[in-house]
N, C-alpha and C positions, 0 to 999 in steps of 0.2 A: 504494500500500500504506500502511495506517495505520502511523504511527511509534510506537515504544515507548520510553519513558524511565523510568528509575528516579529517583524524586523524594525529596528529603529534607524537602520542605515538609510541613506538617501539613494535614489536611483543611480546617482553618479559614483558613489563610493562602494556600493555593494559588490562583493566579489562573487560572481556567479557566471554560468555559461551564457546567460542571456538576461536581458531586462525587457519586460513586457510593458508597453504603453498603449493607451487607448486613443483612437482617432474616430471622428464622426463626420457625417456629411453636413456641411454648413451651407448657407445660402450662396457663398462665393467660393466654395471648394472645401478641401479637407480642413478640419478643425482638430487641434490637439486637445485631448481631454485633460481635466485636472488630474494631478498625480505625475504628469510627465514633464513638469517644469524644468527639472534639473537636466533631463535628457535634451529637451528643446534648447536649453541654454548652451549645452555642449555643441549643438549644431548651429550655434550663432543665431538662434531664434528662427531658423529656416527649416525645421524638421518637417513641417507641413509641405513646404515647397519641394523638398527632396523626395518626400513620399509621393507627391503628385507626379513628379518626373518619372518615378518608377511605376506609375500606373495605378496607385492606390486611390480609392475614392471615399473610404470610410464606411462602405456598405457593411451591413451586419455579417459578422463571421469572416470577413476578408482578412487574410494574413499576409503581411509584407515583412520580409527579413532584410536587414541591411547591416553592413559593418558599422560598429560603433565609432563615434567621433572621438578625438583626443579629449581626455578628461573623464572618460567613463571607464570604470574598472572591468565591466562586462564586455566581452569582445563582440557581442551581437545585440542588436536592438530588434525586437519583434513588435511591429505595430499591428493591432487587431481592431477591426471595425466594430463600432458600437451602433451603427445605423444613423438615423437622423439625429442631429444635434438638438438637445432640448432648448426650451426658451431660456431667457436670461435668468429668471427666478426659479427655474425647474432643475431638478437633478436627473441623472440617468436612472432608468428603471432597473429594479433588481434583476428582472429576467434578462434584460439586455446585458447586464454585468455578468450574470451566470454564463450566458451563451458565449460571450466574448472570452471569458476566462477559460471556458472549456475548449474553444477553438485554439487558443494559444497553447494550452497544455498539450493538446494532441499534436500540434505542430512542433513541439519541443521534445517529442519522444526520443529517447537516447541521451538526453541531457541529464546531468546530475543535479543541477540546481538552477532555478530561475527566479528572478525577482519580479513580482507583479506590482507595477506602479499604476494601477487603475484607480478610478475615483472611489475613495472610501471615506465619505463624509461622516459616516456614523457606523455603529456596530452592525446594523442590519445590512448596510452595503458591504461591509467587510465579510459578513457571513455569505452573502451572495457570491462574491468573488471567490471565497474559499471553497464553497460548494461546487461552483462551476469548474474550478481548476482541478479539484480532487476527482470529480466525476469525469471530466474530460480526459484526465490522464489514465483512466482505466484501460486495461488491456487483458484480454482472456487468451491464454495460451496453454491451458492444461492438457489439451489433447494433441498438441503439435509434436512433431518429431517422435511419434510412437508412444507418447506418454499418456496414460489413462489409468483410471481406477481399475479397469478390467485386467490390464496386464501387470498391475501391482507396482507400477513405477510412478513416482511423483513427477510434477512438472519441472522441466529443466528451466534454467534461466533463459529469458528471451535473448535473441540476437541483440547485441549492444545497440544497434541502430533503431530497433523497434521497442526496446525496453521502456516502460513508463517513465515519465519525468520523475526523478528521485525526490526532489524537495521543492515545495512552493514556499517562497519567502514573501509574505504579504507586507509590502512597504506601506508605511503610514498606519500600521496595524495596532499601535499603542499596546505593547505587551504588558504594561503595568496597569492598564485600565480594566476594571472588573468586567465591564460589559463586553469589551473586545475579547478578553480571555475566555469568557463564557461562550461567546459567539464562535470562536475558533474551536473550542472543545466540542461544541454541539455539531459544528460542521464536520469535524473529523469523524465523530461517532456516526453521524447520519450517513456520510459518504461511504464509510466502511460497511454499513449495513445494506445500503443500496447496492454496493458492489458484491456483497454476499449473495443478494438475490440474483444479480446478473450472472454470477458464477454458476449458481444452481440452474438457471434457465439455459445457459449455454452448454451445460454438460450434455453429452450425447445420451440418448435414451437407453443404450446398453450399459451406461455407467450410473444411471439414476432411475431406480424403480421405487415403488411405494416403501419397501422395506429399508432401502438405503437412505431415502429422504427422511424417513422417521429416525434413522440413526444419526443423521446430521442434526436434526432438531434436538435429539437427546444429548448429543455432545455439547451443543450450545447451552442447553438448559443446565447442564452440570457446570459449565464454565461461568455462567452468569447468575447462578442461584435461582433458577426458575423451576416451577413445578412442572412435572412432565408425566404424561400418561399416554399409552398407545393401546388401541384395540386392534388385535390381529384378526385374521379371518375367523378363527374359532369364537372369539369374543363378539365379533360383529354378527355372526350367525346366532349366537345365544341371545344377543340383545335385539335381534330383529331389524338390523339395518339393511333392508332390502334394496335400497338405492345403491349403496356402495357395493354390496355383494353382486347385484345384478350387472352393474357396469364392469366389475372386475372379474367376473367368473369365466370370461373367455381367455384370460391371460394366465400364463404360468407364474406370473408374479402377482400374488394375491394382494387385495386392498388393505389399507390401514386408515384408521381415524386417530389423529394425534391431537392431544390437548396440551398446549404449552402456555403457562400462565405466569405473569408477573404481578405481584401484589405489593402494596405499600401500606405500612402501618397507619398512615394518616389519611389514606384514601377514603373518600365518601362516595365515589362513583365507580362503576365498572363498565368497561367497554368490552363487547365480544366481537372479535374479528374472525370472519370465516373465509377460507380461501379454497378455490377450486384447484385441485392438485392432480390433474390427469398427466402422468409422467410421459405418456405417449398416447396420441389419439389417432388411431387408424380409421375411426368411424364405426368400428365393429362390423357386424353383418351388413349394415348400411354403409359399405366401404366408401371412403373418400375417392374421388377420381384422381387419376395421375396428375401430378403437379400441385396437389393440395396436401400431400403427406410430409414433404421434406422438412418443414419447420414445426411439425406438430410435437416436438419435444418441448415447445414453449407453452403447452397447454396447462402447465402447472405454475404459470407466472403469478396467478392470484395467491396460491399457497405460499410461494416464495416471498411475495410482498407482505403477507400477514406474518409469516415467520420472522422476517427481518424487522418489521415494525414492533413486534413484541420485544425482541432483543434490544432494539433501539430505546424503547421506553424504559427498559431496565438499566441500560447504560447511562441514560440521562437522569435516572432517579425520579421520574415523574410521580407526583402524588395522585395517582389514579391506578386502579386495577385494570389490567389489560389481559384478556384471555384470547389466545389464538386457537382456532380449530382448523386443522389441515385435513381436507377430505381427499385422500390419496388413492388413486387407482390407475390401472393401465387398461385402455379400451382396445381390445384385440378381437379379431374374428377367429373362431375355432368351432369345433363340434360342441363345445360346452357353452358357447357364448349366448347371451340373451338374443332372442329373435324378435323382429318386428311382429307385433301381435301378442307377445308375452305380457303378462300382468305381474307387476311387482307390488309386494306389500311393504310400504315404507316404514321407517322407524316410528313415524307419527301414528301409524295404523291405517292411514289412507292407502288406497290402491291406485296404481298408475298403469295405464295401458301404454306400452312402449310402441309408438308408431314409427319411430326412427331412432336407431341405436346411436346415431351421430349427435343426437340431442342428449348426450350423457352427462354433461356438466351439471345441468339442473337437477339430475337425479342424485348425484353424490352430495351436492349442496343442500338438497332438501333434507337429507338425513342429518347433516351437520347443523343446519339452521334449527331444526327441531331440538336437537340435543343442546345447542347453545341457549335456546329459549328456556329450557328447563331450569337454568340457573338464574333466571329473571334479571338479566343485566339491564343497565339503564339505557343502552342502545346497542344495536347490532349493525355491523357493516360487513357485507360480503364483497369479495373482489374476485373477478373471474374473466378469463378470456372466453366469453360465453357464446357470442353470436357473430356470424359474418354479417348479419343484417345491420349490426351497429357500426361496422366498418363502412358499409355502403352508405349509411346515414351521415356519419361524422368524419370519415377519412381515417388516415393512419396515425394522426397525432393527437386525437381528442377522444377521451372516454366519456361514456354516457352515465348519467346518474338518475336512478329511479328511487322512489321511496314511498312509504305508506304515510308519511307526514311531510307536508309541504315545507314547514319551517325547518325541519331537519335537512331536507333535500337542499334548501337554499343555503343553510350553514355549510354543508359539505361542499357545495359548489364554490362558495366564497373562499373557503379554506384552500381548495385545490388551486383556484386562480391566484391566491395570495402566495403560495409556495412555488408557482411557476408550472403547474401541471394543467394542461389544457383540458377542459371538461365542459359538459353541457347538460343542463337538466332536461330530462325526458319525461313525457307523460305516461300514465298507466290507464289508458281508456278502458272503462269497465265493459264496454261492448265486445272487446276482444276475448274476454273470459269464456264466452259461450262456445268459441271455436275449440276449446279444450274439453268439451263435454264428451264423455265416452259411454257407449252402450254396455260395456262390460266392466267398467271400473269407475272409481270416483272422479277421475280425470285422466286425460291423455297427456303425454309429454310433448305434444305438438298441437298447434292451433292454426290460425290463418297464416298464410305465407307472408302477406303484406303486413308490415309491422312486426316481423318475427322477433326483433330484439325486445319489443314491448311485451309480446306474448310470453317470452322467457321470464321477464320480470314479474308478470302476473302469476306465473306458475310458482315462482319462489315465494311470493307473498302468501300463498296458501299454507306455508310451513313456518310462518312467524308467529310466536306466541302472542296472545291477545294483549294489547296495550303497550307493546314494546316498540319504540321508534326504530325503524329499520331503513337502511339505504343499501342499494345495490350498485356497484361500480362495474360496468362492462368495459374492460380494458382490452378487448380483442384487437383494437387498432394500434395503440401505442406500446403494447407489451413487448413486441419483437420487431426490430427495425431491420429490414432486408436491404436497404439502400446504403449509400455512402454515409459515413458519420457526419454529423453536423452539430455545431455548438458543443454541448457536453453529452450528446446522445451518441452512443457507439453503435456499430453494426452488431446485431444480435440482441440479446436480452437487455432491456432498458431499466428494469426495476421500477416500472410505472406503478404509481399509487402509494409507494412507501412514504414519500414526503407528505402526502395528504393524510395518511393514517397517523403518522407521528404528530403532525400539527393538530389533528383532531384530538389526540390523546392529551396534548399540551393544553389545548383550549378547555377540554373537559376537566383537567386537573385544576385549572385556574377558575373554574366555575363560569366560563363564558358561554356555555351552551344551555344554561338554564337548569 
């Protein structure tokens, strides 16, 4: 993991491989952002002109490297675009800072140390730069060069040129200021947990099945003093968890339900977080078509987000109880697999006709949501790569939010936007519920095709305990990024929703959610 330090050095005197400065698009050309004054001075006040000569415009995420001028200890200056310059009395947005820092950190792969001289007017801005840099520096290489859990070898060090940036020195970070120190510590812990989720998502499916995922959670529980419980296939059968068993029965790797909980002695509120953990989704008997299977190792992204959020809450010592439920299964076709037309009896006692075995996430979540409801938490949030329909509706960078309480949905949406995770509140039209009526069971796992993402939310709502506020985050779009990296978003697993869940826990601890 990339180290983070708060530095009192100036951009001119810091000894590092590079110094990062921010530039923006002004009305008359490139504008040098606050924090870069010492670097601009070393260029005789002409840094903007030099960058324009090199083709820089200040556009968001644009990276321009140039040799340092005399008077700078670092040999390289990296200018990163912040987008449009703010008004005279406005500052740079936190998300713009995160993305710029992430772009810079990625561009500095292979470097041992870099100083970040971006605008840090306060501790919140410092946190944004820190988060962006630490997340942008992420690199997954556990399966390269023949290294994998399957063959028993650990990951070798990356090639020197592609190794993550070793250290982020935040210039102007005020290491003796309590707020800045707290912001740096939070950023380090949060980034490490997001990257934990990314690592799990990126693991190949032959290295991560329900049993090994549960073992990862157990190891973390031991390390951070969390309560841990796992139900194996025998316990699931005894308890009547028909959804988890039905989805997992076609695989040689049986399902698991994991409970991992953080408690605080002064907590007065409890959050239950439920994550979809399909470690590989073939679609089952309703097999996915060619071209749709290759990334289905990411179908456990919701469980990874929940797992990391619980650990983050513990590391931050939040005064709130946070219980994570990981609904883990592998959805495979075989002679023992659930068939379209089968009826499953869920943990709640309700029966579900399975019309499509590729609508499996809602089945494992239903059992976990019912179990989570039994503990009467103050709120439940589930996270899942649930529907392709949500990707069609919102694209690849935005997750949808549904809820049984409008005020809670609004709070979750505001929190997501605050931490820089694009989201959008979605409705739950009651007329779509009729489409899930079944002639042979209490309900079917499919309804109308149009509005399929909303239908899935309505299905989950059936398994929430009475009177418990609940929100559903469908992260099918942003959970796994197949294109080129951008900002602090890498190729592969992104750790989507971790920041939202952690800030929700912080707000709950502070009593800001009522």
